[in-house]
LUMKE-25881 format. One record per residue: residue in three letters; x, y, z of N, C-alpha, C in turn. Coordinates in steps of 0.02 Angstrom, whole numbers, plus 50000, padded with zeros to 5 digits. Layout:
<sites>
<site><code>Ala</code><n_c1>X</n_c1><n_c2>Y</n_c2><n_c3>Z</n_c3><ca_c1>X</ca_c1><ca_c2>Y</ca_c2><ca_c3>Z</ca_c3><c_c1>X</c_c1><c_c2>Y</c_c2><c_c3>Z</c_c3></site>
...
</sites>
This chain:
<sites>
<site><code>Met</code><n_c1>44731</n_c1><n_c2>41170</n_c2><n_c3>50976</n_c3><ca_c1>44674</ca_c1><ca_c2>41144</ca_c2><ca_c3>51008</ca_c3><c_c1>44689</c_c1><c_c2>41118</c_c2><c_c3>51078</c_c3></site>
<site><code>Lys</code><n_c1>44667</n_c1><n_c2>41145</n_c2><n_c3>51142</n_c3><ca_c1>44682</ca_c1><ca_c2>41101</ca_c2><ca_c3>51197</ca_c3><c_c1>44637</c_c1><c_c2>41045</c_c2><c_c3>51199</c_c3></site>
<site><code>Asp</code><n_c1>44664</n_c1><n_c2>40999</n_c2><n_c3>51241</n_c3><ca_c1>44606</ca_c1><ca_c2>40937</ca_c2><ca_c3>51253</ca_c3><c_c1>44575</c_c1><c_c2>40927</c_c2><c_c3>51313</c_c3></site>
<site><code>Tyr</code><n_c1>44503</n_c1><n_c2>40930</n_c2><n_c3>51300</n_c3><ca_c1>44466</ca_c1><ca_c2>40944</ca_c2><ca_c3>51354</ca_c3><c_c1>44421</c_c1><c_c2>40878</c_c2><c_c3>51349</c_c3></site>
<site><code>Ser</code><n_c1>44440</n_c1><n_c2>40827</n_c2><n_c3>51335</n_c3><ca_c1>44412</ca_c1><ca_c2>40769</ca_c2><ca_c3>51336</ca_c3><c_c1>44406</c_c1><c_c2>40729</c_c2><c_c3>51419</c_c3></site>
<site><code>Asn</code><n_c1>44439</n_c1><n_c2>40754</n_c2><n_c3>51472</n_c3><ca_c1>44421</ca_c1><ca_c2>40738</ca_c2><ca_c3>51529</ca_c3><c_c1>44434</c_c1><c_c2>40797</c_c2><c_c3>51566</c_c3></site>
<site><code>Leu</code><n_c1>44383</n_c1><n_c2>40828</n_c2><n_c3>51581</n_c3><ca_c1>44364</ca_c1><ca_c2>40896</ca_c2><ca_c3>51629</ca_c3><c_c1>44386</c_c1><c_c2>40865</c_c2><c_c3>51704</c_c3></site>
<site><code>Ala</code><n_c1>44378</n_c1><n_c2>40802</n_c2><n_c3>51722</n_c3><ca_c1>44378</ca_c1><ca_c2>40793</ca_c2><ca_c3>51798</ca_c3><c_c1>44455</c_c1><c_c2>40802</c_c2><c_c3>51806</c_c3></site>
<site><code>Val</code><n_c1>44513</n_c1><n_c2>40806</n_c2><n_c3>51779</n_c3><ca_c1>44565</ca_c1><ca_c2>40816</ca_c2><ca_c3>51799</ca_c3><c_c1>44586</c_c1><c_c2>40896</c_c2><c_c3>51813</c_c3></site>
<site><code>Leu</code><n_c1>44536</n_c1><n_c2>40926</n_c2><n_c3>51791</n_c3><ca_c1>44555</ca_c1><ca_c2>41018</ca_c2><ca_c3>51801</ca_c3><c_c1>44539</c_c1><c_c2>41033</c_c2><c_c3>51867</c_c3></site>
<site><code>Thr</code><n_c1>44570</n_c1><n_c2>41077</n_c2><n_c3>51895</n_c3><ca_c1>44549</ca_c1><ca_c2>41087</ca_c2><ca_c3>51966</ca_c3><c_c1>44502</c_c1><c_c2>41152</c_c2><c_c3>51947</c_c3></site>
<site><code>Asp</code><n_c1>44458</n_c1><n_c2>41166</n_c2><n_c3>52009</n_c3><ca_c1>44396</ca_c1><ca_c2>41205</ca_c2><ca_c3>52021</ca_c3><c_c1>44408</c_c1><c_c2>41262</c_c2><c_c3>51989</c_c3></site>
<site><code>Lys</code><n_c1>44469</n_c1><n_c2>41285</n_c2><n_c3>52019</n_c3><ca_c1>44480</ca_c1><ca_c2>41358</ca_c2><ca_c3>51984</ca_c3><c_c1>44476</c_c1><c_c2>41357</c_c2><c_c3>51906</c_c3></site>
<site><code>Lys</code><n_c1>44522</n_c1><n_c2>41322</n_c2><n_c3>51891</n_c3><ca_c1>44542</ca_c1><ca_c2>41305</ca_c2><ca_c3>51803</ca_c3><c_c1>44455</c_c1><c_c2>41305</c_c2><c_c3>51772</c_c3></site>
<site><code>Leu</code><n_c1>44425</n_c1><n_c2>41257</n_c2><n_c3>51797</n_c3><ca_c1>44357</ca_c1><ca_c2>41245</ca_c2><ca_c3>51761</ca_c3><c_c1>44307</c_c1><c_c2>41319</c_c2><c_c3>51776</c_c3></site>
<site><code>Arg</code><n_c1>44314</n_c1><n_c2>41346</n_c2><n_c3>51820</n_c3><ca_c1>44270</ca_c1><ca_c2>41406</ca_c2><ca_c3>51828</ca_c3><c_c1>44305</c_c1><c_c2>41457</c_c2><c_c3>51768</c_c3></site>
<site><code>Thr</code><n_c1>44367</n_c1><n_c2>41466</n_c2><n_c3>51762</n_c3><ca_c1>44408</ca_c1><ca_c2>41492</ca_c2><ca_c3>51717</ca_c3><c_c1>44384</c_c1><c_c2>41472</c_c2><c_c3>51635</c_c3></site>
<site><code>Leu</code><n_c1>44392</n_c1><n_c2>41408</n_c2><n_c3>51645</n_c3><ca_c1>44365</ca_c1><ca_c2>41389</ca_c2><ca_c3>51564</ca_c3><c_c1>44282</c_c1><c_c2>41407</c_c2><c_c3>51563</c_c3></site>
<site><code>Arg</code><n_c1>44236</n_c1><n_c2>41403</n_c2><n_c3>51609</n_c3><ca_c1>44178</ca_c1><ca_c2>41412</ca_c2><ca_c3>51603</ca_c3><c_c1>44151</c_c1><c_c2>41505</c_c2><c_c3>51580</c_c3></site>
<site><code>Asn</code><n_c1>44202</n_c1><n_c2>41535</n_c2><n_c3>51613</n_c3><ca_c1>44203</ca_c1><ca_c2>41607</ca_c2><ca_c3>51601</ca_c3><c_c1>44236</c_c1><c_c2>41623</c_c2><c_c3>51537</c_c3></site>
<site><code>Asn</code><n_c1>44288</n_c1><n_c2>41591</n_c2><n_c3>51516</n_c3><ca_c1>44313</ca_c1><ca_c2>41611</ca_c2><ca_c3>51435</ca_c3><c_c1>44263</c_c1><c_c2>41587</c_c2><c_c3>51384</c_c3></site>
<site><code>Ile</code><n_c1>44229</n_c1><n_c2>41527</n_c2><n_c3>51409</n_c3><ca_c1>44174</ca_c1><ca_c2>41499</ca_c2><ca_c3>51339</ca_c3><c_c1>44121</c_c1><c_c2>41558</c_c2><c_c3>51352</c_c3></site>
<site><code>Asn</code><n_c1>44088</n_c1><n_c2>41584</n_c2><n_c3>51417</n_c3><ca_c1>44037</ca_c1><ca_c2>41633</ca_c2><ca_c3>51413</ca_c3><c_c1>44053</c_c1><c_c2>41689</c_c2><c_c3>51389</c_c3></site>
<site><code>Asn</code><n_c1>44116</n_c1><n_c2>41709</n_c2><n_c3>51379</n_c3><ca_c1>44135</ca_c1><ca_c2>41777</ca_c2><ca_c3>51356</ca_c3><c_c1>44147</c_c1><c_c2>41780</c_c2><c_c3>51275</c_c3></site>
<site><code>Arg</code><n_c1>44176</n_c1><n_c2>41703</n_c2><n_c3>51247</n_c3><ca_c1>44181</ca_c1><ca_c2>41687</ca_c2><ca_c3>51191</ca_c3><c_c1>44108</c_c1><c_c2>41681</c_c2><c_c3>51148</c_c3></site>
<site><code>Leu</code><n_c1>44061</n_c1><n_c2>41657</n_c2><n_c3>51184</n_c3><ca_c1>43999</ca_c1><ca_c2>41639</ca_c2><ca_c3>51158</ca_c3><c_c1>43951</c_c1><c_c2>41711</c_c2><c_c3>51153</c_c3></site>
<site><code>Glu</code><n_c1>43970</n_c1><n_c2>41759</n_c2><n_c3>51211</n_c3><ca_c1>43942</ca_c1><ca_c2>41821</ca_c2><ca_c3>51199</ca_c3><c_c1>43980</c_c1><c_c2>41858</c_c2><c_c3>51129</c_c3></site>
<site><code>Ala</code><n_c1>44038</n_c1><n_c2>41859</n_c2><n_c3>51125</n_c3><ca_c1>44069</ca_c1><ca_c2>41883</ca_c2><ca_c3>51061</ca_c3><c_c1>44050</c_c1><c_c2>41863</c_c2><c_c3>50998</c_c3></site>
<site><code>Phe</code><n_c1>44035</n_c1><n_c2>41798</n_c2><n_c3>51005</n_c3><ca_c1>44001</ca_c1><ca_c2>41756</ca_c2><ca_c3>50946</ca_c3><c_c1>43941</c_c1><c_c2>41796</c_c2><c_c3>50922</c_c3></site>
<site><code>Ser</code><n_c1>43878</n_c1><n_c2>41790</n_c2><n_c3>50974</n_c3><ca_c1>43831</ca_c1><ca_c2>41838</ca_c2><ca_c3>50961</ca_c3><c_c1>43829</c_c1><c_c2>41886</c_c2><c_c3>50938</c_c3></site>
<site><code>Lys</code><n_c1>43865</n_c1><n_c2>41931</n_c2><n_c3>50958</n_c3><ca_c1>43882</ca_c1><ca_c2>41996</ca_c2><ca_c3>50935</ca_c3><c_c1>43921</c_c1><c_c2>42013</c_c2><c_c3>50877</c_c3></site>
<site><code>Gly</code><n_c1>43955</n_c1><n_c2>41970</n_c2><n_c3>50854</n_c3><ca_c1>43979</ca_c1><ca_c2>41959</ca_c2><ca_c3>50793</ca_c3><c_c1>44038</c_c1><c_c2>41988</c_c2><c_c3>50784</c_c3></site>
<site><code>Gly</code><n_c1>44080</n_c1><n_c2>42002</n_c2><n_c3>50849</n_c3><ca_c1>44130</ca_c1><ca_c2>42042</ca_c2><ca_c3>50848</ca_c3><c_c1>44197</c_c1><c_c2>41973</c_c2><c_c3>50880</c_c3></site>
<site><code>Glu</code><n_c1>44188</n_c1><n_c2>41921</n_c2><n_c3>50865</n_c3><ca_c1>44238</ca_c1><ca_c2>41863</ca_c2><ca_c3>50881</ca_c3><c_c1>44305</c_c1><c_c2>41871</c_c2><c_c3>50846</c_c3></site>
<site><code>Lys</code><n_c1>44352</n_c1><n_c2>41882</n_c2><n_c3>50868</n_c3><ca_c1>44427</ca_c1><ca_c2>41890</ca_c2><ca_c3>50853</ca_c3><c_c1>44463</c_c1><c_c2>41814</c_c2><c_c3>50852</c_c3></site>
<site><code>His</code><n_c1>44515</n_c1><n_c2>41825</n_c2><n_c3>50820</n_c3><ca_c1>44546</ca_c1><ca_c2>41769</ca_c2><ca_c3>50808</ca_c3><c_c1>44597</c_c1><c_c2>41770</c_c2><c_c3>50871</c_c3></site>
<site><code>Leu</code><n_c1>44599</n_c1><n_c2>41704</n_c2><n_c3>50910</n_c3><ca_c1>44621</ca_c1><ca_c2>41694</ca_c2><ca_c3>50963</ca_c3><c_c1>44688</c_c1><c_c2>41677</c_c2><c_c3>50962</c_c3></site>
<site><code>Pro</code><n_c1>44748</n_c1><n_c2>41692</n_c2><n_c3>50993</n_c3><ca_c1>44824</ca_c1><ca_c2>41674</ca_c2><ca_c3>50979</ca_c3><c_c1>44809</c_c1><c_c2>41584</c_c2><c_c3>51015</c_c3></site>
<site><code>Pro</code><n_c1>44869</n_c1><n_c2>41560</n_c2><n_c3>50978</n_c3><ca_c1>44873</ca_c1><ca_c2>41488</ca_c2><ca_c3>50977</ca_c3><c_c1>44876</c_c1><c_c2>41472</c_c2><c_c3>51070</c_c3></site>
<site><code>Ser</code><n_c1>44898</n_c1><n_c2>41498</n_c2><n_c3>51108</n_c3><ca_c1>44912</ca_c1><ca_c2>41497</ca_c2><ca_c3>51168</ca_c3><c_c1>44851</c_c1><c_c2>41513</c_c2><c_c3>51217</c_c3></site>
<site><code>His</code><n_c1>44786</n_c1><n_c2>41531</n_c2><n_c3>51197</n_c3><ca_c1>44722</ca_c1><ca_c2>41546</ca_c2><ca_c3>51221</ca_c3><c_c1>44680</c_c1><c_c2>41469</c_c2><c_c3>51228</c_c3></site>
<site><code>Met</code><n_c1>44654</n_c1><n_c2>41468</n_c2><n_c3>51282</n_c3><ca_c1>44617</ca_c1><ca_c2>41401</ca_c2><ca_c3>51295</ca_c3><c_c1>44566</c_c1><c_c2>41380</c_c2><c_c3>51250</c_c3></site>
<site><code>Leu</code><n_c1>44524</n_c1><n_c2>41428</n_c2><n_c3>51221</n_c3><ca_c1>44484</ca_c1><ca_c2>41416</ca_c2><ca_c3>51172</ca_c3><c_c1>44511</c_c1><c_c2>41406</c_c2><c_c3>51108</c_c3></site>
<site><code>His</code><n_c1>44559</n_c1><n_c2>41421</n_c2><n_c3>51086</n_c3><ca_c1>44595</ca_c1><ca_c2>41429</ca_c2><ca_c3>51026</ca_c3><c_c1>44580</c_c1><c_c2>41368</c_c2><c_c3>50972</c_c3></site>
<site><code>Gly</code><n_c1>44549</n_c1><n_c2>41378</n_c2><n_c3>50908</n_c3><ca_c1>44528</ca_c1><ca_c2>41331</ca_c2><ca_c3>50864</ca_c3><c_c1>44466</c_c1><c_c2>41302</c_c2><c_c3>50875</c_c3></site>
<site><code>Leu</code><n_c1>44432</n_c1><n_c2>41322</n_c2><n_c3>50926</n_c3><ca_c1>44354</ca_c1><ca_c2>41303</ca_c2><ca_c3>50944</ca_c3><c_c1>44304</c_c1><c_c2>41350</c_c2><c_c3>50902</c_c3></site>
<site><code>Asp</code><n_c1>44265</n_c1><n_c2>41332</n_c2><n_c3>50866</n_c3><ca_c1>44211</ca_c1><ca_c2>41378</ca_c2><ca_c3>50841</ca_c3><c_c1>44145</c_c1><c_c2>41378</c_c2><c_c3>50891</c_c3></site>
<site><code>Gln</code><n_c1>44091</n_c1><n_c2>41418</n_c2><n_c3>50874</n_c3><ca_c1>44026</ca_c1><ca_c2>41424</ca_c2><ca_c3>50921</ca_c3><c_c1>43999</c_c1><c_c2>41355</c_c2><c_c3>50945</c_c3></site>
<site><code>Ala</code><n_c1>43987</n_c1><n_c2>41308</n_c2><n_c3>50910</n_c3><ca_c1>43970</ca_c1><ca_c2>41252</ca_c2><ca_c3>50910</ca_c3><c_c1>44004</c_c1><c_c2>41207</c_c2><c_c3>50963</c_c3></site>
<site><code>Asp</code><n_c1>44074</n_c1><n_c2>41210</n_c2><n_c3>50958</n_c3><ca_c1>44120</ca_c1><ca_c2>41176</ca_c2><ca_c3>50997</ca_c3><c_c1>44127</c_c1><c_c2>41208</c_c2><c_c3>51053</c_c3></site>
<site><code>Cys</code><n_c1>44115</n_c1><n_c2>41275</n_c2><n_c3>51062</n_c3><ca_c1>44115</ca_c1><ca_c2>41297</ca_c2><ca_c3>51134</ca_c3><c_c1>44051</c_c1><c_c2>41286</c_c2><c_c3>51165</c_c3></site>
<site><code>Glu</code><n_c1>43984</n_c1><n_c2>41286</n_c2><n_c3>51131</n_c3><ca_c1>43928</ca_c1><ca_c2>41276</ca_c2><ca_c3>51168</ca_c3><c_c1>43924</c_c1><c_c2>41196</c_c2><c_c3>51196</c_c3></site>
<site><code>Ala</code><n_c1>43953</n_c1><n_c2>41152</n_c2><n_c3>51162</n_c3><ca_c1>43958</ca_c1><ca_c2>41093</ca_c2><ca_c3>51179</ca_c3><c_c1>44011</c_c1><c_c2>41076</c_c2><c_c3>51231</c_c3></site>
<site><code>Leu</code><n_c1>44066</n_c1><n_c2>41110</n_c2><n_c3>51231</n_c3><ca_c1>44097</ca_c1><ca_c2>41111</ca_c2><ca_c3>51294</ca_c3><c_c1>44081</c_c1><c_c2>41152</c_c2><c_c3>51357</c_c3></site>
<site><code>Lys</code><n_c1>44027</n_c1><n_c2>41188</n_c2><n_c3>51341</n_c3><ca_c1>44008</ca_c1><ca_c2>41220</ca_c2><ca_c3>51404</ca_c3><c_c1>43967</c_c1><c_c2>41170</c_c2><c_c3>51438</c_c3></site>
<site><code>Glu</code><n_c1>43917</n_c1><n_c2>41143</n_c2><n_c3>51408</n_c3><ca_c1>43870</ca_c1><ca_c2>41100</ca_c2><ca_c3>51430</ca_c3><c_c1>43907</c_c1><c_c2>41045</c_c2><c_c3>51481</c_c3></site>
<site><code>Arg</code><n_c1>43963</n_c1><n_c2>41033</n_c2><n_c3>51440</n_c3><ca_c1>44003</ca_c1><ca_c2>40977</ca_c2><ca_c3>51485</ca_c3><c_c1>44053</c_c1><c_c2>41011</c_c2><c_c3>51551</c_c3></site>
<site><code>Val</code><n_c1>44062</n_c1><n_c2>41068</n_c2><n_c3>51535</n_c3><ca_c1>44091</ca_c1><ca_c2>41096</ca_c2><ca_c3>51609</ca_c3><c_c1>44024</c_c1><c_c2>41097</c_c2><c_c3>51667</c_c3></site>
<site><code>Phe</code><n_c1>43965</n_c1><n_c2>41130</n_c2><n_c3>51625</n_c3><ca_c1>43919</ca_c1><ca_c2>41133</ca_c2><ca_c3>51677</ca_c3><c_c1>43907</c_c1><c_c2>41080</c_c2><c_c3>51718</c_c3></site>
<site><code>Ile</code><n_c1>43901</n_c1><n_c2>41023</n_c2><n_c3>51678</n_c3><ca_c1>43887</ca_c1><ca_c2>40942</ca_c2><ca_c3>51692</ca_c3><c_c1>43953</c_c1><c_c2>40928</c_c2><c_c3>51759</c_c3></site>
<site><code>Glu</code><n_c1>43997</n_c1><n_c2>40945</n_c2><n_c3>51731</n_c3><ca_c1>44056</ca_c1><ca_c2>40929</ca_c2><ca_c3>51788</ca_c3><c_c1>44062</c_c1><c_c2>40978</c_c2><c_c3>51838</c_c3></site>
<site><code>Met</code><n_c1>44043</n_c1><n_c2>41030</n_c2><n_c3>51833</n_c3><ca_c1>44031</ca_c1><ca_c2>41085</ca_c2><ca_c3>51898</ca_c3><c_c1>43981</c_c1><c_c2>41061</c_c2><c_c3>51946</c_c3></site>
<site><code>Lys</code><n_c1>43928</n_c1><n_c2>41026</n_c2><n_c3>51913</n_c3><ca_c1>43869</ca_c1><ca_c2>41002</ca_c2><ca_c3>51952</ca_c3><c_c1>43894</c_c1><c_c2>40943</c_c2><c_c3>51994</c_c3></site>
<site><code>Lys</code><n_c1>43913</n_c1><n_c2>40887</n_c2><n_c3>51956</n_c3><ca_c1>43955</ca_c1><ca_c2>40832</ca_c2><ca_c3>51999</ca_c3><c_c1>44004</c_c1><c_c2>40847</c_c2><c_c3>52056</c_c3></site>
<site><code>Arg</code><n_c1>44035</n_c1><n_c2>40913</n_c2><n_c3>52049</n_c3><ca_c1>44088</ca_c1><ca_c2>40923</ca_c2><ca_c3>52103</ca_c3><c_c1>44037</c_c1><c_c2>40959</c_c2><c_c3>52149</c_c3></site>
<site><code>Ser</code><n_c1>43994</n_c1><n_c2>40989</n_c2><n_c3>52136</n_c3><ca_c1>43951</ca_c1><ca_c2>41023</ca_c2><ca_c3>52192</ca_c3><c_c1>43916</c_c1><c_c2>40982</c_c2><c_c3>52234</c_c3></site>
<site><code>Lys</code><n_c1>43901</n_c1><n_c2>40923</n_c2><n_c3>52200</n_c3><ca_c1>43859</ca_c1><ca_c2>40867</ca_c2><ca_c3>52250</ca_c3><c_c1>43899</c_c1><c_c2>40821</c_c2><c_c3>52287</c_c3></site>
<site><code>Ala</code><n_c1>43967</n_c1><n_c2>40818</n_c2><n_c3>52273</n_c3><ca_c1>44006</ca_c1><ca_c2>40784</ca_c2><ca_c3>52297</ca_c3><c_c1>44029</c_c1><c_c2>40808</c_c2><c_c3>52368</c_c3></site>
</sites>
């Protein structure tokens, strides 16, 4: 599992990619079709609750950047 404790160090592009991956993963969870992610995937090891929590933190970081 990757360390996302400090989202401020991610580039804008990486943050958007993370957001998109989280949204896709949550959609897969809701449809019941989630698959096992390879260890190289940025969301490997995160369950649905972890993804939801990370999504909130990503949106907060994106809002901070849009106001700056």
